[in-house]
C-alpha positions in Angstrom: 34.6 24.3 126.2 33.6 21.7 129.2 30.3 21.7 127.8 31.5 20.8 124.5 33.6 18.0 126.0 30.5 16.5 128.1 27.9 16.9 125.4 29.4 16.8 122.0 32.9 14.6 122.3 30.4 11.4 123.5 28.1 11.9 120.6 30.8 12.1 117.9 32.7 8.8 119.6 29.9 7.5 119.6 29.0 7.6 116.0 32.1 6.9 114.9 32.3 3.7 116.9 28.8 2.6 115.2 30.4 3.1 111.6 32.9 0.7 112.1 30.4 -2.0 112.8 30.3 -3.8 109.9 27.4 -6.0 108.0 27.7 -9.9 108.5 29.2 -11.8 105.7 25.9 -12.5 103.3 24.2 -11.9 100.7 22.5 -8.6 100.8 20.3 -8.6 97.5 18.8 -11.2 95.1 18.6 -10.0 91.6 15.7 -11.0 89.5 16.4 -10.5 85.7 14.2 -9.8 82.8 16.0 -11.7 79.2 12.0 -12.0 77.8 11.5 -9.6 75.0 7.7 -8.6 76.9 7.6 -6.8 80.1 7.0 -8.6 83.3 5.4 -7.8 86.9 6.8 -9.5 89.8 5.7 -10.1 93.0 7.8 -11.5 95.9 6.6 -13.3 98.9 9.1 -14.6 101.6 7.4 -15.6 105.2 7.2 -18.6 107.4 4.7 -21.0 105.7 3.8 -20.4 101.9 1.2 -22.6 100.8 -0.6 -23.7 97.5 -3.0 -21.3 98.1 -0.2 -18.8 97.8 0.5 -19.3 94.2 -2.4 -16.2 93.5 -1.5 -12.5 93.3 -1.3 -11.7 97.0 -3.3 -8.3 98.0 -1.5 -5.6 99.6 2.0 -6.7 98.5 3.6 -4.7 96.7 5.1 -5.8 92.9 7.2 -4.6 90.1 7.4 -4.0 86.8 10.5 -5.1 84.7 11.1 -4.3 81.5 12.4 -6.6 78.5 16.2 -6.9 79.3 16.4 -5.0 82.4 16.5 -6.5 86.2 15.6 -5.4 89.9 17.0 -6.3 93.0 15.2 -7.4 96.2 17.5 -6.6 99.1 17.0 -8.4 102.7 14.7 -7.7 105.5 16.7 -9.0 108.3 18.8 -6.9 110.6 21.9 -8.6 109.5 21.1 -7.4 105.9 21.5 -10.5 104.1 20.1 -13.4 102.9 21.3 -16.2 104.8 20.2 -14.6 108.1 16.3 -14.8 106.4 16.3 -18.0 105.4 16.9 -19.1 109.1 13.4 -18.2 109.2 11.8 -18.9 106.0 12.0 -22.0 104.0 11.9 -20.7 100.7 11.1 -17.3 98.8 8.4 -17.1 96.2 8.3 -15.0 92.7 5.1 -14.5 91.0 6.2 -13.5 87.1 3.2 -11.9 86.3 2.2 -10.2 82.7 3.5 -7.1 82.4 1.7 -5.1 80.2 -1.7 -6.1 82.2 0.0 -6.3 85.7 0.4 -2.8 85.1 -2.6 -1.8 83.5 -4.4 -3.1 86.7 -2.0 -2.0 89.2 -4.7 0.0 91.2 -7.5 -2.3 90.5 -9.0 -4.2 93.3 -7.3 -7.6 94.3 -10.0 -10.1 92.6 -9.8 -7.9 89.3 -6.3 -8.3 89.0 -6.4 -12.1 89.7 -9.0 -12.8 87.3 -7.4 -10.6 84.4 -3.4 -10.4 85.1 -2.4 -14.2 84.5 0.4 -15.6 86.3 3.1 -16.8 84.1 5.6 -18.9 86.2 6.0 -19.8 90.0 9.3 -19.6 91.4 9.9 -21.2 94.5 13.6 -21.1 95.5 15.2 -22.4 98.8 19.1 -21.0 99.9 20.6 -23.6 97.8 18.7 -22.9 95.4 20.1 -19.3 94.9 23.2 -20.4 95.7 23.2 -22.6 92.8 21.8 -19.7 90.7 24.5 -17.2 92.2 21.7 -15.3 93.6 20.2 -14.2 90.5 16.8 -15.5 89.2 16.2 -15.5 85.2 12.7 -15.2 83.8 12.2 -16.8 81.5 13.8 -20.0 83.8 16.4 -21.9 82.0 16.6 -25.5 81.2 18.3 -26.3 84.6 15.7 -24.4 86.8 12.9 -26.0 85.0 14.3 -29.2 85.7 14.5 -28.3 89.5 11.9 -28.3 92.6 11.8 -24.4 92.6 10.2 -23.5 89.4 6.7 -24.3 89.6 4.5 -24.0 86.5 1.7 -22.1 86.8 -1.6 -24.0 87.0 -5.2 -22.3 87.5 
């Protein structure tokens, strides 16, 4: 019985105390909704510095496929699991919206092939302020309010 009190009881107490620690207040997810009639591909990029060169498809970065009328949630990467903490380290987050059928067709293709044959339809660069105005939901195709802001960049080759 002494063995039980010395080993199992401290483990149980540690687990119970650890489970009481909650997440810091904030938004854990950014939701991207496809309201178009076509499927889209999306590649999210967030880092300390995003340049104009980053408006092309990035190799070795995952991309998602989203059916018409569907959506996807992107989870915060910080230890606090909220985007507000992440935005202390990054100026904005970028979403590349790709042609969905071609993105799926060339999913396993080399990067230069994807860049050549899969068009980028829209580029969103969103700050924390932009996302707060949008209630942390990005809608494709963009609404007039988004098109008028600096958060939306029409893609140009």
